[in-house]
N, CA, C and O atoms as a printed pandas DataFrame, in Angstrom:
     atom_number atom_name residue_name chain_id  residue_number  x_coord  y_coord  z_coord
0              1         N          MET        A               1    7.101   14.043   -8.361
1              2        CA          MET        A               1    6.803   12.624   -8.389
2              3         C          MET        A               1    6.656   12.065   -6.976
3              4         O          MET        A               1    5.861   11.155   -6.739
4              5         N          LYS        A               2    7.424   12.613   -6.048
5              6        CA          LYS        A               2    7.357   12.125   -4.674
6              7         C          LYS        A               2    5.966   12.331   -4.083
7              8         O          LYS        A               2    5.500   11.516   -3.286
8              9         N          ASP        A               3    5.300   13.426   -4.475
9             10        CA          ASP        A               3    3.953   13.670   -3.975
10            11         C          ASP        A               3    3.013   12.526   -4.324
11            12         O          ASP        A               3    2.132   12.178   -3.537
12            13         N          ILE        A               4    3.196   11.952   -5.480
13            14        CA          ILE        A               4    2.350   10.834   -5.902
14            15         C          ILE        A               4    2.570    9.642   -4.984
15            16         O          ILE        A               4    1.611    8.991   -4.568
16            17         N          ALA        A               5    3.827    9.352   -4.668
17            18        CA          ALA        A               5    4.141    8.222   -3.781
18            19         C          ALA        A               5    3.561    8.452   -2.388
19            20         O          ALA        A               5    3.060    7.519   -1.761
20            21         N          VAL        A               6    3.628    9.690   -1.906
21            22        CA          VAL        A               6    3.077   10.008   -0.581
22            23         C          VAL        A               6    1.560    9.842   -0.581
23            24         O          VAL        A               6    1.002    9.255    0.346
24            25         N          LYS        A               7    0.899   10.349   -1.601
25            26        CA          LYS        A               7   -0.561   10.219   -1.693
26            27         C          LYS        A               7   -0.968    8.756   -1.812
27            28         O          LYS        A               7   -1.926    8.319   -1.175
28            29         N          PHE        A               8   -0.234    7.993   -2.635
29            30        CA          PHE        A               8   -0.521    6.569   -2.766
30            31         C          PHE        A               8   -0.366    5.888   -1.405
31            32         O          PHE        A               8   -1.228    5.113   -0.990
32            33         N          GLY        A               9    0.730    6.180   -0.722
33            34        CA          GLY        A               9    0.978    5.584    0.591
34            35         C          GLY        A               9   -0.105    5.923    1.597
35            36         O          GLY        A               9   -0.535    5.069    2.373
36            37         N          ASN        A              10   -0.544    7.179    1.581
37            38        CA          ASN        A              10   -1.635    7.577    2.477
38            39         C          ASN        A              10   -2.909    6.800    2.169
39            40         O          ASN        A              10   -3.638    6.406    3.080
40            41         N          ASN        A              11   -3.174    6.583    0.891
41            42        CA          ASN        A              11   -4.363    5.823    0.492
42            43         C          ASN        A              11   -4.251    4.363    0.924
43            44         O          ASN        A              11   -5.231    3.766    1.368
44            45         N          VAL        A              12   -3.052    3.791    0.792
45            46        CA          VAL        A              12   -2.845    2.408    1.235
46            47         C          VAL        A              12   -3.079    2.314    2.745
47            48         O          VAL        A              12   -3.769    1.409    3.213
48            49         N          ARG        A              13   -2.506    3.245    3.499
49            50        CA          ARG        A              13   -2.666    3.233    4.955
50            51         C          ARG        A              13   -4.139    3.366    5.349
51            52         O          ARG        A              13   -4.632    2.623    6.197
52            53         N          ALA        A              14   -4.828    4.310    4.729
53            54        CA          ALA        A              14   -6.242    4.522    5.054
54            55         C          ALA        A              14   -7.066    3.274    4.749
55            56         O          ALA        A              14   -7.903    2.868    5.555
56            57         N          ARG        A              15   -6.833    2.673    3.599
57            58        CA          ARG        A              15   -7.592    1.478    3.221
58            59         C          ARG        A              15   -7.250    0.307    4.131
59            60         O          ARG        A              15   -8.125   -0.479    4.496
60            61         N          ARG        A              16   -5.971    0.190    4.498
61            62        CA          ARG        A              16   -5.557   -0.891    5.400
62            63         C          ARG        A              16   -6.296   -0.774    6.730
63            64         O          ARG        A              16   -6.721   -1.777    7.303
64            65         N          LYS        A              17   -6.442    0.443    7.208
65            66        CA          LYS        A              17   -7.152    0.653    8.477
66            67         C          LYS        A              17   -8.641    0.347    8.342
67            68         O          LYS        A              17   -9.250   -0.195    9.264
68            69         N          VAL        A              18   -9.230    0.695    7.194
69            70        CA          VAL        A              18  -10.643    0.386    6.954
70            71         C          VAL        A              18  -10.855   -1.127    6.970
71            72         O          VAL        A              18  -11.818   -1.625    7.553
72            73         N          VAL        A              19   -9.949   -1.843    6.326
73            74        CA          VAL        A              19  -10.054   -3.306    6.259
74            75         C          VAL        A              19   -9.744   -3.927    7.621
75            76         O          VAL        A              19  -10.214   -5.021    7.933
76            77         N          GLY        A              20   -8.955   -3.224    8.423
77            78        CA          GLY        A              20   -8.665   -3.686    9.775
78            79         C          GLY        A              20   -7.514   -4.666    9.873
79            80         O          GLY        A              20   -7.543   -5.585   10.691
80            81         N          ILE        A              21   -6.494   -4.474    9.035
81            82        CA          ILE        A              21   -5.329   -5.348    9.148
82            83         C          ILE        A              21   -4.100   -4.513    9.506
83            84         O          ILE        A              21   -4.013   -3.327    9.188
84            85         N          SER        A              22   -3.165   -5.165   10.170
85            86        CA          SER        A              22   -1.941   -4.495   10.593
86            87         C          SER        A              22   -0.945   -4.389    9.447
87            88         O          SER        A              22   -1.097   -5.036    8.412
88            89         N          GLN        A              23    0.071   -3.565    9.649
89            90        CA          GLN        A              23    1.148   -3.485    8.669
90            91         C          GLN        A              23    1.824   -4.842    8.527
91            92         O          GLN        A              23    2.191   -5.250    7.426
92            93         N          ASP        A              24    1.985   -5.539    9.651
93            94        CA          ASP        A              24    2.620   -6.868    9.621
94            95         C          ASP        A              24    1.833   -7.837    8.753
95            96         O          ASP        A              24    2.402   -8.549    7.926
96            97         N          LYS        A              25    0.529   -7.857    8.945
97            98        CA          LYS        A              25   -0.327   -8.774    8.184
98            99         C          LYS        A              25   -0.317   -8.414    6.694
99           100         O          LYS        A              25   -0.236   -9.298    5.842
100          101         N          LEU        A              26   -0.398   -7.120    6.383
101          102        CA          LEU        A              26   -0.361   -6.685    4.990
102          103         C          LEU        A              26    0.959   -7.103    4.345
103          104         O          LEU        A              26    0.977   -7.603    3.220
104          105         N          ALA        A              27    2.052   -6.896    5.058
105          106        CA          ALA        A              27    3.359   -7.274    4.528
106          107         C          ALA        A              27    3.434   -8.779    4.278
107          108         O          ALA        A              27    3.955   -9.220    3.254
108          109         N          LEU        A              28    2.916   -9.553    5.207
109          110        CA          LEU        A              28    2.919  -11.014    5.052
110          111         C          LEU        A              28    2.105  -11.429    3.830
111          112         O          LEU        A              28    2.562  -12.249    3.033
112          113         N          LEU        A              29    0.922  -10.880    3.676
113          114        CA          LEU        A              29    0.061  -11.233    2.550
114          115         C          LEU        A              29    0.631  -10.762    1.208
115          116         O          LEU        A              29    0.435  -11.410    0.180
116          117         N          ALA        A              30    1.341   -9.623    1.232
117          118        CA          ALA        A              30    1.909   -9.061    0.001
118          119         C          ALA        A              30    3.303   -9.612   -0.298
119          120         O          ALA        A              30    3.909   -9.290   -1.320
120          121         N          ASN        A              31    3.797  -10.447    0.612
121          122        CA          ASN        A              31    5.122  -11.047    0.449
122          123         C          ASN        A              31    6.214   -9.970    0.358
123          124         O          ASN        A              31    7.094  -10.021   -0.501
124          125         N          ILE        A              32    6.125   -8.998    1.273
125          126        CA          ILE        A              32    7.134   -7.947    1.365
126          127         C          ILE        A              32    7.563   -7.826    2.821
127          128         O          ILE        A              32    6.866   -8.294    3.721
128          129         N          ASP        A              33    8.701   -7.204    3.044
129          130        CA          ASP        A              33    9.178   -6.950    4.396
130          131         C          ASP        A              33    8.302   -5.872    5.037
131          132         O          ASP        A              33    7.864   -4.942    4.360
132          133         N          ARG        A              34    8.050   -5.996    6.329
133          134        CA          ARG        A              34    7.196   -5.036    7.022
134          135         C          ARG        A              34    7.757   -3.620    6.925
135          136         O          ARG        A              34    7.006   -2.657    6.772
136          137         N          SER        A              35    9.070   -3.500    7.013
137          138        CA          SER        A              35    9.672   -2.168    6.922
138          139         C          SER        A              35    9.456   -1.564    5.530
139          140         O          SER        A              35    9.286   -0.352    5.395
140          141         N          TYR        A              36    9.464   -2.404    4.508
141          142        CA          TYR        A              36    9.195   -1.930    3.155
142          143         C          TYR        A              36    7.743   -1.462    3.049
143          144         O          TYR        A              36    7.453   -0.458    2.397
144          145         N          GLY        A              37    6.838   -2.194    3.693
145          146        CA          GLY        A              37    5.439   -1.780    3.717
146          147         C          GLY        A              37    5.277   -0.423    4.369
147          148         O          GLY        A              37    4.493    0.403    3.901
148          149         N          GLY        A              38    6.009   -0.184    5.441
149          150        CA          GLY        A              38    5.979    1.116    6.096
150          151         C          GLY        A              38    6.517    2.215    5.199
151          152         O          GLY        A              38    5.994    3.329    5.185
152          153         N          ARG        A              39    7.567    1.895    4.447
153          154        CA          ARG        A              39    8.141    2.865    3.514
154          155         C          ARG        A              39    7.157    3.176    2.388
155          156         O          ARG        A              39    7.103    4.310    1.912
156          157         N          ILE        A              40    6.377    2.180    1.959
157          158        CA          ILE        A              40    5.336    2.423    0.950
158          159         C          ILE        A              40    4.315    3.401    1.518
159          160         O          ILE        A              40    3.950    4.376    0.861
160          161         N          GLU        A              41    3.857    3.141    2.736
161          162        CA          GLU        A              41    2.838    3.988    3.345
162          163         C          GLU        A              41    3.336    5.409    3.599
163          164         O          GLU        A              41    2.541    6.349    3.595
164          165         N          ARG        A              42    4.630    5.578    3.817
165          166        CA          ARG        A              42    5.187    6.917    4.023
166          167         C          ARG        A              42    5.571    7.594    2.711
167          168         O          ARG        A              42    5.988    8.752    2.713
168          169         N          GLY        A              43    5.437    6.887    1.599
169          170        CA          GLY        A              43    5.750    7.456    0.296
170          171         C          GLY        A              43    7.234    7.584    0.025
171          172         O          GLY        A              43    7.657    8.447   -0.743
172          173         N          GLU        A              44    8.013    6.741    0.642
173          174        CA          GLU        A              44    9.464    6.801    0.493
174          175         C          GLU        A              44    9.982    5.972   -0.671
175          176         O          GLU        A              44   11.146    6.098   -1.049
176          177         N          VAL        A              45    9.136    5.130   -1.240
177          178        CA          VAL        A              45    9.557    4.264   -2.348
178          179         C          VAL        A              45    8.524    4.317   -3.472
179          180         O          VAL        A              45    7.349    4.609   -3.251
180          181         N          ASN        A              46    8.990    4.029   -4.665
181          182        CA          ASN        A              46    8.094    3.861   -5.809
182          183         C          ASN        A              46    7.965    2.361   -6.052
183          184         O          ASN        A              46    8.964    1.660   -6.209
184          185         N          ILE        A              47    6.739    1.882   -6.082
185          186        CA          ILE        A              47    6.543    0.448   -6.259
186          187         C          ILE        A              47    6.110    0.146   -7.690
187          188         O          ILE        A              47    5.712    1.036   -8.441
188          189         N          THR        A              48    6.199   -1.120   -8.043
189          190        CA          THR        A              48    5.796   -1.542   -9.379
190          191         C          THR        A              48    4.277   -1.590   -9.482
191          192         O          THR        A              48    3.573   -1.670   -8.475
192          193         N          LEU        A              49    3.793   -1.540  -10.699
193          194        CA          LEU        A              49    2.353   -1.692  -10.923
194          195         C          LEU        A              49    1.874   -3.047  -10.427
195          196         O          LEU        A              49    0.778   -3.165   -9.879
196          197         N          GLU        A              50    2.692   -4.055  -10.620
197          198        CA          GLU        A              50    2.327   -5.400  -10.165
198          199         C          GLU        A              50    2.089   -5.408   -8.654
199          200         O          GLU        A              50    1.119   -6.000   -8.180
200          201         N          LYS        A              51    2.971   -4.755   -7.901
201          202        CA          LYS        A              51    2.822   -4.707   -6.447
202          203         C          LYS        A              51    1.614   -3.843   -6.058
203          204         O          LYS        A              51    0.911   -4.161   -5.098
204          205         N          ALA        A              52    1.373   -2.762   -6.794
205          206        CA          ALA        A              52    0.224   -1.905   -6.509
206          207         C          ALA        A              52   -1.080   -2.686   -6.688
207          208         O          ALA        A              52   -1.984   -2.587   -5.859
208          209         N          TYR        A              53   -1.173   -3.455   -7.761
209          210        CA          TYR        A              53   -2.370   -4.269   -7.986
210          211         C          TYR        A              53   -2.502   -5.356   -6.928
211          212         O          TYR        A              53   -3.611   -5.683   -6.507
212          213         N          SER        A              54   -1.387   -5.910   -6.502
213          214        CA          SER        A              54   -1.405   -6.915   -5.445
214          215         C          SER        A              54   -1.931   -6.310   -4.149
215          216         O          SER        A              54   -2.758   -6.922   -3.473
216          217         N          LEU        A              55   -1.466   -5.126   -3.799
217          218        CA          LEU        A              55   -1.954   -4.458   -2.591
218          219         C          LEU        A              55   -3.450   -4.174   -2.687
219          220         O          LEU        A              55   -4.181   -4.355   -1.713
220          221         N          ALA        A              56   -3.905   -3.732   -3.847
221          222        CA          ALA        A              56   -5.334   -3.465   -4.033
222          223         C          ALA        A              56   -6.154   -4.730   -3.819
223          224         O          ALA        A              56   -7.211   -4.692   -3.189
224          225         N          GLU        A              57   -5.670   -5.837   -4.337
225          226        CA          GLU        A              57   -6.389   -7.108   -4.162
226          227         C          GLU        A              57   -6.441   -7.496   -2.689
227          228         O          GLU        A              57   -7.492   -7.892   -2.185
228          229         N          ILE        A              58   -5.324   -7.386   -2.009
229          230        CA          ILE        A              58   -5.267   -7.724   -0.585
230          231         C          ILE        A              58   -6.176   -6.804    0.225
231          232         O          ILE        A              58   -6.832   -7.239    1.172
232          233         N          LEU        A              59   -6.208   -5.527   -0.157
233          234        CA          LEU        A              59   -7.011   -4.542    0.566
234          235         C          LEU        A              59   -8.461   -4.505    0.095
235          236         O          LEU        A              59   -9.237   -3.647    0.517
236          237         N          GLU        A              60   -8.819   -5.440   -0.781
237          238        CA          GLU        A              60  -10.194   -5.622   -1.237
238          239         C          GLU        A              60  -10.773   -4.343   -1.837
239          240         O          GLU        A              60  -11.880   -3.920   -1.503
240          241         N          CYS        A              61   -9.989   -3.740   -2.734
241          242        CA          CYS        A              61  -10.461   -2.531   -3.401
242          243         C          CYS        A              61   -9.947   -2.520   -4.834
243          244         O          CYS        A              61   -9.120   -3.348   -5.217
244          245         N          ASP        A              62  -10.437   -1.593   -5.602
245          246        CA          ASP        A              62   -9.968   -1.400   -6.960
246          247         C          ASP        A              62   -8.699   -0.558   -6.912
247          248         O          ASP        A              62   -8.549    0.286   -6.028
248          249         N          ILE        A              63   -7.799   -0.775   -7.841
249          250        CA          ILE        A              63   -6.543   -0.021   -7.866
250          251         C          ILE        A              63   -6.801    1.489   -7.908
251          252         O          ILE        A              63   -6.022    2.263   -7.352
252          253         N          LYS        A              64   -7.862    1.902   -8.545
253          254        CA          LYS        A              64   -8.168    3.340   -8.639
254          255         C          LYS        A              64   -8.432    3.948   -7.261
255          256         O          LYS        A              64   -8.282    5.155   -7.076
256          257         N          ASP        A              65   -8.822    3.118   -6.301
257          258        CA          ASP        A              65   -9.049    3.615   -4.938
258          259         C          ASP        A              65   -7.738    3.954   -4.223
259          260         O          ASP        A              65   -7.736    4.714   -3.255
260          261         N          LEU        A              66   -6.640    3.397   -4.695
261          262        CA          LEU        A              66   -5.346    3.648   -4.087
262          263         C          LEU        A              66   -4.573    4.745   -4.797
263          264         O          LEU        A              66   -3.723    5.407   -4.200
264          265         N          LEU        A              67   -4.872    4.932   -6.066
265          266        CA          LEU        A              67   -4.146    5.927   -6.855
266          267         C          LEU        A              67   -4.573    7.340   -6.478
267          268         O          LEU        A              67   -5.744    7.584   -6.187
268          269         N          PRO        A              68   -3.608    8.279   -6.484
269          270        CA          PRO        A              68   -3.967    9.676   -6.148
270          271         C          PRO        A              68   -4.836   10.311   -7.223
271          272         O          PRO        A              68   -5.223   11.473   -7.098
């Protein structure tokens, strides 16, 4: 299961870089702590579907683009 979180986090990081926003900005827009955002990108946490969809919206992509 951890592999899924790592792959998801890698996809979030890659998309964030494509969009050109910082971890700080993403955290602010997603209403999460910046350190939590970093933990998401490193695959250290499992997030809710609601938060995953929120990140997809902020990153201007479809949720399927973030899923492994």
